[in-house]
N, C-alpha and C positions, 0 to 999 in steps of 0.2 A: 602454311609452314609452321611446324611446332616450335614454340618459343623456348621451352625449358629442357626437353630431353637432351639436346646436344650439350647443355651445360653440365650434365652428369659426367661427360667424358673429360671435363677439365681437370679432374683429379689425376695427377700424374700416374699413380699406381694402377689406375683403371684404364689408362690409355694404351694405344699401341706403342711399339718400341720407338718409332720416329717421333711421335708426339710427346712421349714421356721424356725423350732426350731433349726436345725443345723446351719443355717445362723446366727440366733440371738446369739447362743452360741459362734460362731467364732467371732462375733462383740464384745461381752463382753470380751473375752480373749484379743483381740487386744486393746480394750479400756484400760484395766489395764496396758498394756505395753506402749501405745503411748499417752494416754490422749487426750488433745485438738487436737493434730496432726491428730488423727483418725477422728475427727468430720469434718475436712476439706477434708480428703481423701475419706471417705466412700461413699459419694454421687456420686463420680466419678467412683466407682467400676463397676457398670453395663456396662457403655460404654467401660471401659478399658478391661473387661473380654470379652465382645462381639467382640471387635476389635481383641484381641488375638486369639479368636476362629476362626474368619474368616481368619486371616493371617496364622495361623498354622494348619488350617483345623482340628478343634477339635469338638467332640461331648461331651458336658459338662455333668458331673454328680453332685453329692452332695458334700458339704464340708466334709472334714475329721475332725474327732472330736479332733484334736490336733493342736498345733501350736500357739505360743504366739507372734511371730514376723511376721508371714505371714498368709494370707488367703490361705488355702491348699484345692485344689479342685480335685476330681477324674475326669478323662476325658478319651476319646478314640481318637486315631489318625485316619486319613483317611484310613490307612492300617489295622485298626482294633486293633492295639496294645494298651493296657491300659497305661495310663500315669498319671502324677501328674502335675497340673498347680499350681504354687505358685506366689502370688503377694503380695507385701509388700509396706507400705507407706514410708519405708526407702530404697531408691534405693541403698545405699551403702551396705546394708545387702545382697541384691541380687548379686551385683558385687563380693563381697568377697566370698559368698557361691559358685558361679559359678567357680571362680578361684580355690578354694580349691578342689571342686569335680573333676574338670578337672585334677588337679595335681595328685590326688589319683586314677584316672581312671585305670591306669595299674594294680593296685592291685585287681580290681574287687570287692572291699569292700565298694563301694559307688554307689548310683544310677548314671547312665549315664546322662549327660546333653545333651538333644536332641535339645534344642534351648534356647536362652536367649535374653532378651532385658533389660539389667541392668538399662538403663536410665528410663525405665517404671517400674522398680522393679519387673520384671517378669522372671520366669524360667519355662521351660518345661522339666520335669525329667522322667526318666524311673520309672515305677511303680514296686515295689518289690512284688512278688507273695503273700507272707504272710505279709500283711501290719500291723498287730497287733504288737506293740512293746513288748519287752521281758516281762515286768511286767504283760501284759495281757495274756500271754501264760502259760499253766500249766507245760509244759516241762522245765526242768532246763537246764543249760549250764555248761560245764566243765571249769576248769581253763585253759586248753589248748585252748579251743574255744575262750575264752576271750583274752588270750595272743596272739593267732593267729591273731585276728582282729587288736589289737593294734600294733603288730609287723609288719603286712602287711601295715598298714597305714604309720607308721613311717619309714618303709624301702622302700617305693615306689619310692623314689627319687624325690618327689614333691618339686618344688621350694619353698623357704621360704620367698620370697619377692613377693608382689602382691598388688592389690588394697585393701586398708583397713586392711591389715595384719600388726599388730603392735607387740610390744614385749609382752611377757607373763605378765610383771608387769602391763601393761595397762589393760589386760583382768582381772587380779586379782582385780584391782580397780573397774572395772565395776561390777563384780560378788558381791563383798562385798557391794558396793553401793546399788545394787538392794535389797540385803537381809536386809541391814540396814533400807531401806525404808519400806520393807514388815513388818519387826519387829515393826517399829514405828506405823504401821496401824493395828497391830494385838494384841489384848489383850492376846490371848493364847501364842504367841511368847514372848511378853514382860514379861509375868509372869514367863515363863520357863527359859528364857535366858537373863541374864543381858547384857545391851548394851556393857559394857566393855569387855565381853568375845568375842563378835564379833570383837571388835576393836583390841584386842590382837591377834586374829587369822589373821586378816588382816595384821597387822604388821609383823607377822611371815611369812605369804605367800609372802609378798613383799620382805622380806629379802631373802627368798629362790629363788625367781625369779631373784633377783639382783646378786646372786652368784651361777649360774648354775653348777651342778656337772657332766654334760654330754653334748656332742655336741648338739646344738639346732636342732630341727626338726619342721616341720609344724604340730602344734598341732590341734586336732579337737576342743578343747576348751569347749565342752559341751557334753562330751562322757559319758553320764549316760545311764542306761538300757532303759529308755524311748525313747532314740534316737537310738536304735539298733533294727533292724528287722532280721527275719530269712530268709536268701536267699536260703534255701534248701540245701540238702546234697552236691551238687557239688560246691556251692558258699560259704556256711558258713554264718556267721553273717555279716550284712551290716549296716554301720553307715549312719545316715541322719542328717540334720540340723546342720551343723558345725558352730561354731563361732571361726574361726581360729586365732591363734597367733603363735609366734615363741618362743620356749623355750625348757626346758629339758623334756624328755619323761615321767618322773614320774608324771607330772601334769595331764596327761590324764588317770591315773590309779586309782586315789583316790576313785571314786564312787564305783569301783568294789571291793575294800577292805571291804566296809560296806554292800554291797548288799546281802540280804538273809543270813546274818551271824549275830548271836546274841551274844553280849557281848564282852568284851575286849579280852578275850582269843581267841575267834573265829576270831576276827579282826586281831590279831597278827599272827595267823596261816595263814590266807588268805594273809596277807601282805607278809609273807615269801614266800608263794607259788607263788604269782604273781611276786615278785622280782626275784626269781630264774628262772621262766619261761621266763622272759623278759631280764635277765642279768642286773638288776638294783641293786643298793645298798639298801638292805632292811631297814637300819637305815634311809637313806635319804627318801625313800618312806614313812616310818612311820611318819617322821617329817612333810611331806606334809599332811598326813592324820590328824595329830593333829591340823595343822593350820586350816583345814576346819571342825573340829569336832563340834565347837559351831554352825556353820551354819547348819550342819546336824541335830543338836539338835533342832534348830529353825524350820527346815522343819518338823521334827517328831511332834513337838508341834502343828504346824499348822494343821496337819492331825488328831490330837487327839490321836496320838500314843506316850504316855508318857513313856512307859517302857524303851526305850533306852536312854532317855534324860540324866539321871544322869551319866550313863556310858560314854556317849559322852562328857559331861562336865568334867568328871574325867580325860580324856586324853587331853582336850583342854588346851591351854596356859592361 
């Protein structure tokens, strides 16, 4: 299999219409995240990707339709195995992701890191067979499947110190900072969620992070259903795209309390089920959920899904 020729097709203007559209969509997602930094980096991408293809002997495919911090490209190795090539303008993101994925590798719950060049912001990862994230799949998942994923990640013995891995409080600041910026730019979010509600949620989340109720673990940091794939019956759920930090396990559970559950009663039931399955304090987990409730309300408003907004604000601080 030729390693480099397919790399030539990665230039959007030289690609077919569907592939060019995928490249443009990837560029737009990265521009929302990196702004002016992307304008300086994007012209260097063709040479960067071509060099990685030659060095790692890759036959390149099309961009994947997800990823807000990395350009994610399907590819195939010289031995025929499918892989994922990720490149990012922020080299620290690649270094931290490689560290976390290698730490969790014994669990089998993350893609294997087949190669990495953190200085170039590049990772070569195992491709999971069913690449569609959970929200794009019709089949549901059980509480035990969700708990099993989180339990295996947190119990893998992964080291909690590494490049770019900071305390949970820092991750909380990043998350709320991003959402405050998104709200300020979105009329729908601004209309639905007062700025003060996000600020109070931020204060509560910081207070929780500063007073952990359980021994710290290496947290995924962005463990929502969109970052979870189906690894098949033998492997189970697989987590991708970590933004790791160090803190109490409950912080990785919040998204799953709200996912595909409608209304406060359903959220409270899910909270109890997940806390029981993971050996967490349900009151503590619920407090984490309330800290992020206004943020979830803003997310719903941005999608035009206004039905849950008032229930979410009702439990928010």
